[in-house]
Every structure is written in C-alpha cells, then in structure tokens.
N, C-alpha and C positions, 0 to 999 in steps of 0.2 A: 195869842200871846207873842210878844216881840222876841227876837233872838237876843241872846246876851252879847256883850261886847266881845268876849272871847270867841264866840261863834262867828260873829260878823268879821272879826279880824282874820279868823282861820279861813273864811270863805273867800277872801280877797287877796291874801298874801301868797305870792308865788312860792312854790315848794322846791326842795332840793331834788337831785336825781334819785336818791333812794326812796324818797317819799313819792316821787313820780312813778316809780316802779310799783310801789305798794298801791297807789291809786289806780294804775293801769290793771293790776291783778283784779281789782274790784270792778272797774269800769268795763273791762272786757269779759266779764262774767266767768272768770277763771277761778274765783274763790269757791263757789259752790261745788264745781267738779272736783276741786282739790280735796274738799271735805269728804265727798263721797268716795273718792279714790282711796284716801288714807284710812278711812273708817272701814271700808270693805276689806282692805288688807289686814287691818287690825282684827276684825271679826274672823277672817280666815285663819289668822295665826292662832287665835284663841281656840277655835273649834276645829283646827287641823284640817282645813280644806286644802286639797292639793292643787297646785298650779292656779292660783287665784288672779294672777296678773292680767290675763285677757279679760276676765270678768270685770276687774276694777277699771281697766281702760275703757271697756265698752260702756260701763255705767257712767264714767266721767263724760264720755261723748254724749250720751243721752241726756244727762243733767245739763250740760252746756247748751244743747239744742233747746231744751225746755226753757231755760232761763233767757237765752237769746231771743227766742220768739216772743216770750212774755214781755220782755223789755221793748222790743220793736213795736208790739201792739200798744203797750202803755205809752210809748213816746208819740205814737200817732194821734192820741187824743189829749196829750198833755201840752199845755201852752206854757213854756218856760218863761219865768221872769228874767232869767239871766240870758244875755245875748252873747253870741260868740265874738271873739276878736276878729280882726280884719281878714285873716287867713283861716279858712275852715280846715283845721288840722287837729289830729289827735294830740300833738305836742302842746298846742295852745289850750286845748280842753283840760289837759292834765295840769297845766301851769296856772289854771284858774279853778281850783278845786271847789266845787259846790255840789249840792244834791242835784241841781238842775243840769249840771254837766253831763250826768248820766243820760238824761232825757235828750239833751242836745246831741250827744254822740250817736244814740240809736235812731234819732230822727233824721239826721243829716248823712248818716253812713249806713242806712238800712240795706241798701243794695249790696254793699261790701259784706255785711254780716250774713245776708241771705246766701251769697255765693260761698262764704266760708261754711255756712250751714250745710250746703250740698256736699262739700268735701268731707265734713265731719260725719255726715250721714253715710256716705260711702265707706268711710273708715269703720264706722260702727257695724255696718252690714258685713264687712270683711272679718271683723273680730267675732261676729256671731258664730262663724264656722268653727271657732276654737272652743266654744262653750258646750258644757254638758246639755243634753236634750232636756233634762228635767228643769234646768235653770232657764232655758229659752222659753219653755212653756209657762213657767212662773212669771217671768218678766212680761210675756205677751198678755197674760191675764191682768197684770198690773197696769198695762198700757190703757186698757179700756176705761177704768175709772179716772185715770190721769187725764185723758183727752176730754172726758165728760166734765171734770173739774175745771180744766182750762177754758172750755166753752162757757160754762156757767159764770166763771169769774169775769170774763171779758164781755159777755152779753148782759149780765146783770150788774156789772161794775161793783162787785162786792168789796167791802172794806179790807184794809190790810190785815185786820185781825183774823179774818177767815183764811186769808192766804197763809198767815203764820201757822195756824193750826194744821192746815193741809200739808204744808212743807214738812212739819215734824213727822206726820204720819207716813208720807210717801218716802222720805229719806230713810226712816227706820225700817220700813218694810223692804225697800230696794236693797239696802246694805245687808240685811239679815238673810235675804233669799238664797244667796250662794251657799251659806252654811246649812240652811234648811234643806236645799236641794241635795246636798252631799250626805248629810247624816239624818235627815228627817226632822220635821218640825217638832220640837219638844219644849218643855217649860224653860230650860236654860236659855235657849235661843230666844224664846218669847220675852223672857225677863230682860235679856240683853238688849233686845230691840226696843222695849218700852223705856229702858234707861237712856238709850241713845236718842230716842224720840223726844224725851223730856229735855235733853240738852239742846236739841235743835229748836224746840219750842222756846226755851230760855234765850237762845241766840236771837231769834226773831223778836221776842218780847223786849229785850233790852234796847232795841233800836227805836221802839215806838210806844211801849206801854207806860202809862202813868205810874208813879211811885207806889201807890197803894196796891194796884193790881199786880205790879211787878213782884212785890213781896209774896203775894199769894202764889204766883207762878213759880217762883224759886222754891218755895216750901214744897209744892207738889212735885217739882222736878227733882229736888233732893231726895224726896221719898222714893220716886221712881228709880233714881240712881242706886239706891240701896237694895233694890229687889234682887239683883244678881248675886248678892252675898248668900242667898239661900241655896245656891247651886254651885257646887265646886268648880265645874267646868267654866262657869261664866264669871267667876269672882273678879277677874282682872278688869272687867268692864267698869266696875264700880269706882276704883281710884281714878281711871281716865275721865269718867263723867264728873266726879266730884272736883277734879283738878280743873276741868273745863268750866264748871260753874263758878269756881273760885276766881279764875281769870276774868270771867264775865262780870262778876261782882266788883272786882278791882277796877275794871274799865268803866263800869257804871259810876263808881264812887269818884274816879278821877276824870270824869268826862270833860269838864270844862278845861282842865289843865291839858288833857290830851288834844282837845280841839285847837287850843292855842298853839300847840307844838306841831301837830301833824295834819290839821285841817279835818273837815268833816268826812271826806272820802277816806283819808288815812285812818281815821277812828273807826269807820265802818269796816274797813279791811282788817283792822286789828281785832274786831269782834269775831271775824271768821278765823283769824289766826289762833284765837283762843280755843277754837274747836279742833284745828289741825294739830297743834303742838302736842296735846296729851296723847293722841292716837299714835303719833310718830314716835314720841319718846318711850312710852310704855310698851308699845308694840315692838319697837327695836330691842328693848331690854329683854322681853320675853323670847324673841327670836335668838338673841345672843346667848341667853342662858340655856335654851333648849339645844343650841349649837348644832 
C-alpha cells in the first residue's frame, strides 16, 4: 500500500531543532535504554529496592548495546530507498527524517557505533562491581537466551512480529529482576512484570500491527495491566501501565496529524515517550510522598 500524503510530506520536510533532538534520541538508540532505566527505577521504588541506580545504569548500557548491534546488523542487509545528502553527516540524516534514515545512519557509521559500543561495554563491566551478586547471576542467566534469540533473528531473518514479542518478554524480565533479587520472586513482582511486558508489546504493536490485530493486542495488554491490582505492593504499576496504553492509543488515533507535524522518526520517538512519561511521573510522586 502507498504512503499517505501526510506521511510523504513528513518524510521530506526538514525539521526544527527540538524535533531533531527527538529524532536523534530515537536514531541513536537512546529511547529503549531510557525506557529500561526509568522503569527499573520505578519498580525499585515500588518494591523498595535499595540503591537501584547502578543497576538501572547497567541495564541501560546493556539495552543500548543490544539495540545498537541489532540495528548495525539490520543495516548491513537493508538496501535503503532513501539516499543521503551530499555530506555524510548525522545532522543531514536528522534533517531528512524517514525510516530509511535509521538504516543509513547505522550503515555508514557502523565503525563509530562499534567504537562507542566498546566504551559502553567497559562502563557496563565497571558498574557490575556495584551490583548485588544475586542480580549479577540473574542477568547472566538472562544473557544466554538473549544471545540465542539474537542469533536466531538474524540467521533466520524472522519477521518484526517475533521481535516485538521477544522485546516485551526480555524488557519485563530484565526490569523486574533487581526487585526479585532483592526480595525474592513472588506473585506481586510477577504480576508487575507481566503488566509491564504487555505495555512493551503494545508499544511495538502500535508501530506495525494492522488495526484488527492491534485491538486484540490492546485488550490483552489492558487485562495484563490490571493484574497488579490483586497485590497491594504492586498496585502502583497498574495506573502507570494504563496511562502508557492510553498515550499509545491517542498516538495511534492521531497518527496522520502527528506525522504531518513531527515526521515519522518524531512519531516513533513519541511512541517511546509514551512509555517513559508514566514511569517518571508516577514513580516521582511515590518517591515524593514516601519522602
């Protein structure tokens, strides 16, 4: 199917400095680490995990590495329809926002990303020394299926649908593990993880799922978001998840208008902002009232 007029206009119209920053946040793979960082701190506040900042920073490093490597590998086999301007620069990539800009950036700047990846890896290893031993063991156990998933995805060229399902699972488990390592895995943490996993699944689905399947996804994710209500310790997760789902639905409903105003990369970044904002707002309120 052809792109709409609003989409085509958004793909070719130069963007303002704030939109360029929003696009850079997405293009540089900083959106997913931000989501992981904020939600881990949110879980830690709810389940009273002490000193969660090193764990949140370490998870953000790991998530950025996974996304960066995944996009570099995707870019190697992707043949973009969009060609770069005369000067091969990040500024010009952001000034011409399209989905192919992401592939262009990781294709032509792979070496720079890999060098940055080495630095982030070293930072991640340094942060590991500050983590509880139980959490280190849990994250090491999570690494094995993650590497297997990455190998299968790129060797078998699985569709984006399977990637979306896997992202929801891994994000939910990784974010919940510090709370489980501190207080033991119980039903409240499991329910909170399922609720957050549903929000991550909805986030991925809104970018690529057809309308009929999207309705089914949102019904299931809303049901998952209600699970923490059965556990007093985890109830604060529910309003954050429902608020995120509401933001995502608004963005889906206003998609064409948003594309015309902020472009495709800006809209994709806003879809991730919809995940970050509830955790920040509700988590800050909880921390403030607990004082």
